[in-house]
C-alpha positions in Angstrom: -22.8 40.9 -3.3 -19.8 42.1 -1.4 -16.5 40.2 -1.0 -15.4 39.6 2.6 -11.9 40.7 3.6 -9.7 37.8 4.5 -6.1 36.6 4.2 -5.8 33.6 1.9 -5.8 30.1 3.2 -5.5 26.6 1.8 -7.7 23.5 2.4 -6.3 20.1 1.4 -9.1 17.6 0.9 -7.4 14.2 1.0 -8.6 10.6 1.0 -8.4 7.4 -1.1 -9.1 7.6 -4.8 -12.9 7.5 -5.3 -13.6 8.4 -1.7 -15.7 11.4 -2.7 -13.1 14.2 -2.6 -14.1 15.9 -5.8 -17.8 15.9 -5.0 -17.1 17.5 -1.6 -14.7 20.0 -3.2 -17.5 21.1 -5.6 -19.9 21.6 -2.8 -17.3 23.4 -0.7 -16.3 25.7 -3.6 -20.0 26.6 -4.1 -20.5 27.2 -0.4 -17.5 29.5 -0.3 -18.6 31.3 -3.4 -22.0 32.0 -1.8 -20.1 33.7 1.0 -18.0 35.8 -1.5 -14.9 33.7 -1.3 -13.5 32.7 -4.7 -11.2 29.8 -4.1 -8.9 28.3 -6.7 -9.4 24.6 -6.9 -6.2 22.7 -7.6 -7.4 19.4 -8.9 -4.6 16.8 -9.2 -5.9 15.2 -12.4 -5.9 18.6 -14.2 -2.5 19.6 -12.8 -1.0 16.2 -13.6 -1.9 16.7 -17.3 0.1 19.9 -17.3 3.1 18.9 -15.1 3.4 15.3 -16.3 1.7 14.8 -19.6 2.9 11.2 -19.8 2.7 10.2 -16.1 4.5 7.1 -14.8 2.9 7.3 -11.4 6.1 6.1 -9.8 7.3 7.3 -6.4 9.8 9.8 -7.7 7.3 11.4 -10.1 4.7 11.6 -7.3 7.2 13.2 -5.0 8.0 15.8 -7.6 4.3 16.3 -8.6 3.2 17.0 -5.0 6.0 19.4 -4.5 4.8 21.3 -7.6 1.2 21.2 -6.4 2.3 22.6 -3.0 4.3 25.3 -4.7 1.4 26.5 -6.8 -0.9 26.5 -3.8 1.7 28.5 -1.8 2.2 31.0 -4.6 -1.5 31.5 -4.9 -2.1 32.0 -1.2 0.8 34.5 -1.0 -1.0 36.5 -3.7 -4.3 36.5 -1.8 -6.0 33.6 -3.5 -7.6 31.0 -1.3 -6.8 27.4 -2.5 -8.6 24.1 -2.3 -6.3 21.1 -3.0 -8.4 18.3 -4.5 -5.7 15.7 -4.4 -5.2 12.2 -2.8 -1.8 13.2 -1.5 -1.3 9.6 -0.3 1.8 10.4 1.8 1.6 12.6 4.9 4.8 14.3 3.8 3.1 15.8 0.8 0.4 17.5 2.8 2.8 18.4 5.6 5.0 20.1 3.1 2.1 22.3 2.0 1.2 23.0 5.6 4.7 24.2 6.3 4.6 26.6 3.4 1.0 27.9 4.0 0.4 29.3 7.5 -3.5 29.3 7.2 -4.0 25.6 6.3 -6.8 23.2 6.9 -6.6 19.4 6.3 -9.8 17.6 5.5 -9.8 13.8 5.5 -12.5 12.1 3.5 -12.7 8.8 5.2 -14.2 6.0 3.1 -13.7 2.2 3.3 -11.5 0.9 0.5 -14.2 -1.6 -0.5 -16.6 1.3 -1.3 -13.9 3.3 -3.1 -13.1 0.2 -5.2 -16.8 -0.4 -6.0 -17.1 3.2 -7.2 -13.8 3.4 -9.2 -15.0 6.0 -11.8 -11.6 6.3 -13.4 -10.7 2.6 -13.3 -7.8 3.1 -11.0 -8.5 0.1 -8.8 -9.3 -2.1 -11.7 -5.9 -1.2 -13.3 -4.2 -1.9 -10.0 -5.9 -5.4 -9.7 -5.0 -6.1 -13.3 -1.4 -5.1 -12.8 -1.4 -2.2 -15.4 -1.0 0.3 -12.5 1.5 -0.7 -9.8 1.3 2.0 -7.2 -2.4 2.6 -6.5 -2.9 4.2 -3.1 -4.8 1.8 -0.8 -3.8 -1.2 -2.9 -0.1 -1.6 -3.7 0.9 1.6 -2.0 -0.2 2.5 1.5 -2.4 5.6 1.9 -1.3 7.5 5.0 -4.4 9.2 6.5 -3.9 12.4 8.5 -2.8 12.0 12.1 -4.9 15.0 13.3 -7.1 16.2 10.5 -9.0 19.5 11.1 -12.2 18.0 9.7 -13.1 14.3 9.0 -15.8 13.7 6.4 -17.5 10.4 5.9 -17.3 9.9 2.1 -19.5 6.9 2.2 -22.4 8.3 4.2 -22.3 12.1 4.6 -24.0 14.4 2.1 -21.4 16.6 0.3 -23.3 19.8 1.2 -23.4 18.9 4.9 -19.7 18.2 4.8 -19.0 21.5 3.0 -20.9 23.4 5.7 -18.9 21.7 8.4 -15.7 22.7 6.6 -17.0 26.3 6.3 -17.8 26.3 10.0 -14.2 25.2 10.8 -12.9 28.1 8.5 -15.0 30.5 10.5 -13.8 29.0 13.8 -10.2 29.5 12.8 -10.9 33.0 11.6 -9.9 32.1 8.0 -13.2 33.6 6.8 -15.7 36.0 8.3 -18.8 34.6 10.1 
């Protein structure tokens, strides 16, 4: 298998917690690997354990955390490594900051009704928000700011992850981020 020549790019997959982001990212990462593109997945839960081992999840910490995440993604893309951000990034400013730093940037919005996300709740985030042990849950106590003009919109409640991944790959090809 040969590796296609390309300049690095970044894809930020955003949406409410439990909207299906990680499942779509796994399918996307596999679809890209099948095309010879080895993308680094920057998963917020993994990075948070490194950057903030005792997270408070307050606004100041989130602002710092997402600046750090954007920095890592920027650094990787400058060194030729494509990046997939698997992160809620609940404020537009977080994603916009990354977009300003990374010229070849794609924003994917995983749209999913809050009720469905809350019913999934694999990490207990919404339960903690309802019980008051978490005070800044995106979509509950803290507004989630969806993208104004996402490059791709995925239905996290009804679209198969593999189909979503293929639509994202098609957008990458359309933008000349990867070879057809």
